[in-house]
C-alpha positions in Angstrom: -11.8 -7.4 -8.1 -12.0 -10.2 -5.5 -13.7 -13.4 -6.7 -16.2 -14.5 -4.0 -18.1 -17.8 -4.1 -21.2 -18.5 -2.0 -21.6 -21.8 -0.3 -24.7 -22.9 1.6 -26.2 -26.2 2.8 -29.2 -28.2 1.5 -31.5 -26.9 4.2 -31.7 -23.7 2.2 -34.5 -25.3 0.1 -33.5 -23.5 -3.1 -34.4 -25.4 -6.2 -31.6 -26.7 -8.4 -32.2 -24.1 -11.1 -31.7 -21.2 -8.7 -28.5 -22.8 -7.3 -27.2 -23.0 -10.9 -28.3 -19.5 -11.9 -26.6 -17.8 -9.0 -23.6 -20.2 -9.0 -24.2 -21.3 -5.4 -22.6 -24.4 -4.0 -24.8 -26.4 -1.7 -23.3 -29.0 0.8 -25.9 -31.7 1.5 -27.0 -32.9 4.9 -28.0 -36.5 5.2 -31.3 -38.3 6.0 -31.5 -41.9 7.3 -34.3 -44.3 7.1 -33.1 -47.2 9.3 -29.5 -47.8 8.0 -30.1 -46.4 4.6 -28.3 -43.1 4.0 -29.5 -40.4 1.6 -27.8 -37.1 0.7 -30.5 -34.4 0.9 -31.4 -33.3 -2.7 -28.9 -35.7 -4.3 -29.9 -39.2 -3.5 -33.5 -38.3 -2.5 -36.0 -35.7 -3.7 -38.6 -34.0 -1.6 -41.3 -36.0 -3.4 -39.6 -39.3 -2.7 -38.9 -38.3 0.9 -42.6 -37.6 1.7 -43.7 -40.8 0.1 -41.2 -42.7 2.3 -42.3 -40.8 5.3 -45.8 -42.3 4.9 -44.6 -45.9 4.1 -41.3 -46.5 5.8 -41.4 -48.5 9.1 -38.5 -46.2 10.3 -38.8 -42.7 11.6 -36.1 -40.7 9.6 -33.2 -39.1 11.3 -30.7 -36.5 10.0 -27.0 -35.6 10.3 -25.1 -32.5 9.4 -22.2 -32.5 6.9 -18.9 -33.4 8.4 -16.0 -30.9 8.5 -14.4 -33.1 5.8 -17.4 -32.5 3.6 -17.0 -28.8 3.9 -13.2 -29.0 3.5 -13.6 -30.8 0.2 -16.2 -28.3 -0.9 -13.9 -25.3 -0.1 -10.9 -26.9 -1.7 -12.9 -27.5 -4.9 -13.6 -23.8 -5.2 -10.0 -22.6 -4.7 -9.3 -22.4 -8.4 -12.2 -20.1 -9.1 -12.4 -18.0 -5.9 -10.3 -15.7 -3.8 -12.7 -15.9 -0.9 -15.7 -18.0 0.2 -18.8 -16.9 2.2 -20.5 -19.9 3.7 -24.1 -19.3 4.8 -25.9 -21.8 7.0 -28.9 -23.0 9.0 -29.2 -21.8 12.6 -26.5 -23.2 14.8 -29.2 -23.9 17.5 -31.0 -26.2 15.1 -28.1 -28.1 13.5 -24.4 -28.7 13.9 -23.8 -27.7 10.2 -22.4 -24.2 11.1 -19.9 -25.7 13.5 -18.7 -28.2 10.9 -18.1 -25.3 8.5 -16.2 -23.5 11.2 -13.9 -26.4 11.7 -13.3 -26.8 8.0 -12.5 -23.1 7.7 -9.4 -23.6 9.8 -8.2 -26.4 7.6 -8.2 -24.7 4.2 -5.8 -22.0 2.8 -8.5 -19.7 1.4 -10.3 -17.1 3.4 -13.8 -18.3 4.5 -16.5 -16.3 6.3 -18.9 -18.7 8.0 -22.4 -17.1 8.7 -25.0 -18.4 11.1 -28.2 -17.1 9.6 -30.2 -18.0 12.8 -32.8 -19.2 10.2 -33.9 -22.3 8.4 -35.2 -23.4 5.0 -35.9 -20.6 2.5 -34.7 -18.0 5.1 -31.2 -19.4 4.5 -32.1 -19.7 0.8 -33.1 -16.0 0.4 -29.9 -14.9 2.1 -27.7 -17.1 0.1 -29.4 -16.1 -3.2 -29.0 -12.3 -2.4 -25.4 -12.8 -1.4 -24.7 -14.6 -4.6 -26.4 -12.0 -6.6 -24.2 -9.3 -5.0 -21.1 -11.4 -5.7 -22.0 -11.7 -9.3 -22.5 -7.9 -9.5 -19.0 -7.5 -8.2 -19.8 -6.3 -4.7 -17.0 -6.5 -2.1 -16.7 -8.9 0.8 -17.7 -6.1 3.2 -20.7 -5.1 1.1 -21.9 -8.7 0.9 -21.5 -9.3 4.7 -23.4 -6.1 5.4 -26.2 -7.2 3.1 -26.4 -10.6 4.8 -26.7 -9.1 8.3 -29.3 -6.6 7.0 -31.4 -9.4 5.6 -31.1 -11.4 8.9 -32.5 -8.4 10.7 -35.4 -7.8 8.3 -36.5 -11.3 7.5 -39.6 -12.8 9.2 -41.1 -16.3 9.2 -44.4 -17.7 10.4 -45.4 -21.3 9.8 -47.8 -23.9 11.0 -47.2 -27.7 11.3 -49.9 -30.3 11.1 -48.6 -32.0 14.2 -45.9 -31.3 16.7 -45.0 -35.0 16.8 -42.0 -34.6 14.4 -40.5 -31.6 16.2 -40.8 -33.5 19.5 -39.1 -36.7 18.0 -36.3 -34.5 16.7 -35.7 -32.9 20.0 -36.8 -29.4 18.9 -39.6 -29.1 21.4 -40.7 -30.9 24.6 -43.0 -33.9 24.8 -45.6 -32.1 26.8 -45.9 -29.3 24.1 -46.3 -32.0 21.4 -49.0 -33.7 23.4 -51.0 -30.5 24.0 -50.6 -29.5 20.4 -52.3 -32.7 19.3 -55.5 -32.1 21.2 -58.7 -30.9 19.7 -57.4 -30.3 16.2 -55.1 -27.5 17.4 -52.7 -26.1 14.9 -49.7 -24.3 16.3 -48.3 -21.2 14.7 -44.5 -21.0 15.1 -41.7 -18.6 14.3 -37.9 -18.5 14.7 -36.4 -16.2 17.2 -32.7 -15.9 17.7 -32.3 -19.2 15.9 -34.8 -21.1 18.0 -38.3 -22.3 17.1 -40.8 -20.6 19.4 -44.7 -20.6 19.6 -46.6 -17.6 18.4 -50.2 -18.8 18.6 -52.5 -21.8 18.2 -55.7 -22.0 16.1 -58.3 -24.7 15.7 -58.5 -26.2 12.2 -56.4 -25.8 9.0 -58.7 -23.1 7.5 -58.0 -20.7 10.5 -54.2 -21.2 9.9 -54.3 -19.1 6.6 -56.1 -16.2 8.1 -53.9 -16.1 11.2 -50.8 -16.2 9.0 -52.1 -13.2 7.1 -52.8 -11.3 10.3 -49.3 -11.9 11.6 -47.8 -10.6 8.3 -50.0 -7.5 8.6 -48.9 -6.9 12.2 -45.3 -6.5 11.1 -46.3 -3.3 9.3 -43.5 -3.6 6.8 -43.4 -0.8 4.3 -42.8 -1.3 0.7 -43.3 -4.3 -1.6 -42.5 -7.6 -0.1 -40.2 -10.5 -1.2 -42.2 -13.6 -0.2 -41.6 -17.3 -0.1 -44.5 -19.7 0.6 -43.2 -22.7 2.5 -44.9 -26.1 2.2 -44.1 -29.7 2.7 -44.9 -31.2 -0.7 -48.5 -29.8 -0.6 -48.9 -27.6 -3.7 -52.6 -26.9 -3.2 -51.9 -25.4 0.3 -49.1 -23.4 -1.2 -51.3 -22.0 -4.0 -54.0 -21.0 -1.6 -51.6 -19.1 0.7 -49.9 -17.6 -2.4 -53.2 -16.2 -3.7 -54.1 -14.8 -0.4 -50.8 -13.0 0.0 -51.1 -11.5 -3.5 -54.6 -10.3 -2.7 -53.6 -8.7 0.6 -50.2 -7.3 0.1 -48.0 -5.4 -2.4 -45.6 -8.1 -3.5 -42.4 -7.6 -5.5 -41.7 -11.3 -5.9 -43.3 -14.5 -4.6 -41.7 -18.0 -4.8 -42.7 -21.4 -3.5 -40.3 -23.3 -1.4 -40.9 -27.0 -1.0 -39.4 -28.2 2.3 -36.6 -30.7 1.6 -36.0 -34.0 3.4 -33.9 -32.7 6.3 -36.3 -29.9 7.3 -39.2 -32.2 6.5 -37.8 -34.8 8.9 -38.3 -32.4 11.8 -41.6 -30.7 10.7 -43.4 -33.6 9.1 -46.0 -33.3 6.3 -48.7 -30.6 6.3 -46.5 -27.6 6.8 -47.6 -24.2 5.5 -45.9 -20.9 6.1 -44.5 -17.7 4.9 -41.1 -16.0 4.8 -41.0 -12.3 3.9 -38.9 -9.1 3.9 -38.9 -5.8 2.2 
């Protein structure tokens, strides 16, 4: 039986316990406040990041792992793996995928590099299920098929408190950010083919919750749902949406995903959202 190890990156927003349980290796991206560098999830926690976001005179910036970072990761797994499947944030949102592709050509172990076209716990869900399949002894072909099946089925809807951070990070235009800041308008966003796109806009935070539920219902997904509640260090918001989801839908599992420093740099505080699939 081929030994297959799963690698992902720190934008997956899986908690350390899950990474350990499923034997997933996560390569950190980096966050900078001024000249200070922090490895996502290693040198800085989500809680520390959101405190610094409020108090630091610097707007944070991020960078992807280098090909060398991935090369060192892949080399470290050679003694316990015959093959690596490396699962990453959308190539349209980060250069992480491309760094992994470069490293793949530099190491003498087969590596499949996957662009999930997703972000945050979308990447995390896929990495977790791939790792579960690997631990169950599934083949490389079976795991790859599972990954692409999940990519097709998984949906995400989320709201940001302000579009300012997405604009500063170059993920949307300045005009869109300006308009989103008017009249307490809260944008509802999704990911489509790896790019952040608008779905709707509502007025006020309370309307966000009901609109998210409506969007989940509109998907008409049969069967019990796997659900992740996304939030940016706002447990009260996460609990509220979690309870609403449990009341409205048949749920097989529901987890809470706290957005880490890299994703948080581009979304800012006040994010609430849902990732789900059947």
